[in-house]
Residue, then its C-alpha position, 0 to 999 in steps of 0.5 A: m220232170s216238173i213240180t208234183q204235188s205230194p199227197n202225204l205232207r203231214q208235218v213241217s218241223i221248224l229247228a229252234i236252237d238258242g241264237v235263233f233269229a226270231s223273225t226267221l223262225m217265225q217267217a217259216k212257221d207263218f208261211f207253212h201255217m198259212a199254206s196249211l189252212r189254204f190247204g185244209k180249205l181246198q180240201g173242203k175243211g174249211f180253215t182247218p190246218a191240213f197239216q201240222t207246222r211245229l217248232v222243235s228244239p233238240d230237247g224239247q225246251p224253250v230256247r232263247s232267241f238271238s234278241e233274248v227272247r224266250i220262244p216256246v216250242d211244240g216238242a223235241l225233235d221228231e219225224a216230219d216231211i219238210i224240215v226247216i232250219p233258220t238262221f242263227w247267231g253264235d260261235f258254231d262250234a259251241l252249238l255243235a257241243r251243246y246240240p250234238s243230236v241234231c246232225e244225226w237227226l238231219r242224217e236220219r230224216h234226210a235218209a227217209g226222205s224228209a226235204i231239209c232247207g237252211e237258211a244262211y248260217g242254218v245250212f252249216w248244220m246240213a254240212q256238218a252232218g255230211l248231206l252236202d258233200g259233193k253237192e251245190a249249196t249256197t249261204y249268206w255271202r258274209f259266210f262264204g269264207e268260213f263255209t268254204q274253210r269248213f266244208p270243202k267238200v261242198l261245191l259252194n256257189q257264190d252266184k246263188h241265192i237258192s240251190d237245191a240238190d238231193n232234197l236238200y235246199c239252201a237259201g241265202g238270205v231272208t228273201s230267198a229263203c221266202d221263195l224257197y217256202i213258196y217252191l216247197i209249198e208249190r212242190f207239196c201243196g200245189a201251185g194255186i196254194a202257193q200262188a195264194v200264199a204268195r200273194d198274201i205275203l209277198y206282194e210288195v217284197q222287192r228283190s234285188y234279184t230274180p228267185g232263179r230256177i229250183g228243181f233241177g238239182g237232183q238231176k245233177l246227181h249223177h257220174d256223167m262229167t261231160i253231161l254235167q258240164i253241158q247242164h252247167w252250159l244250158e244254165d248259162h246260155f239257156a236263152d241262146k240260139f244254138r243247136f244240140e248238134d253242135v253242142a254234142r259235136e263240141h263235146g266228142m258225141s254224135i247227137r244220137n249218143f248225146m240224147r241217149r247219154f243226157q236222158a240216162a243221166t238226168g231223166d229228161k230228154p234235152l229239149h225238155y231240159l231246155q223248155r224247163l230251164r226257160i219257163e222256171t226263169a221265166k216264172g221267176l220274171l213274171s212273179a217278181t217284175r213288171k217285164s212285158i210277156k214279150t220281153i220275157s219270152y225273148e229273155v228266155g229264148y224265145d222270139d215268138a211270144s205266142f210260142f212261148a205263151r202256149l209252151f208256158r201253159q203246156h208245162t204250168q197249165l196257166s197263160p203267162n198273165q194268169y200266173r202273173r195275175q195270181y201272183q199280183q193280185k190281192g185278195e183270196 
């Protein structure tokens, strides 16, 4: 499986409530509006937005931000292909009582196929709606204790900055939210648009982490616990030297049974899944570090940098150097 461009992106809705951090609200607005302009240009429309990016509030009325700024919105809760829930400040129970329509809106939109992403405290709305039960999620580190207490059915991963499962995306903080928006722009608008937005906005961003791998969460929504254990093992050992025959035997399966069960559960053959893990990790390293191609090749599990480069091109249609340049060069 790989990121495929969606031809049907019509609207991105960004939730505004009292107590929202205005910077995170407008950060999402700017990312997707820039993508919309660039997508419009790609479609031959000049710099006419190709899709709408709207600020919405539960009642369609302006909200007051954490820093006491009055923020007008474009309307009330509505249909959208992507929903963004920025972070906010305030007592969550009080906000739930004040905005009872938000959780039902999120449930309805998720059932309709919308991609929903939350940043830091914004993830609480997704969990409160029941969307994250039995699924992996993350949030800002200060909220780990409260989140675990409130939502024991959610699989909180304290080691990840970004998580995805079943079209539900969580970002731990501001920088990881930027990486998440770039991923969604790539998914809906294509790699070229995503890379252009990244170099326009993220050129000087310094991360204390590599963005990591997104796009595998949906492949864990199955009931084969043995295969799920192997997926988790692969995430930790993808760069190691191993044989799938040995992995299968250690989990009580023949290689033939393992291959069949893995593909039935994830939709991918084991080797292709492993290659994607390595390539997605390499993409993060290429965009966020200055490490050489040879070093990155070795770090993701390939001793032969030439083979790695060929494989990278098969998965991305770009060489590693081309991929890096599109993130790092300035201008259009």
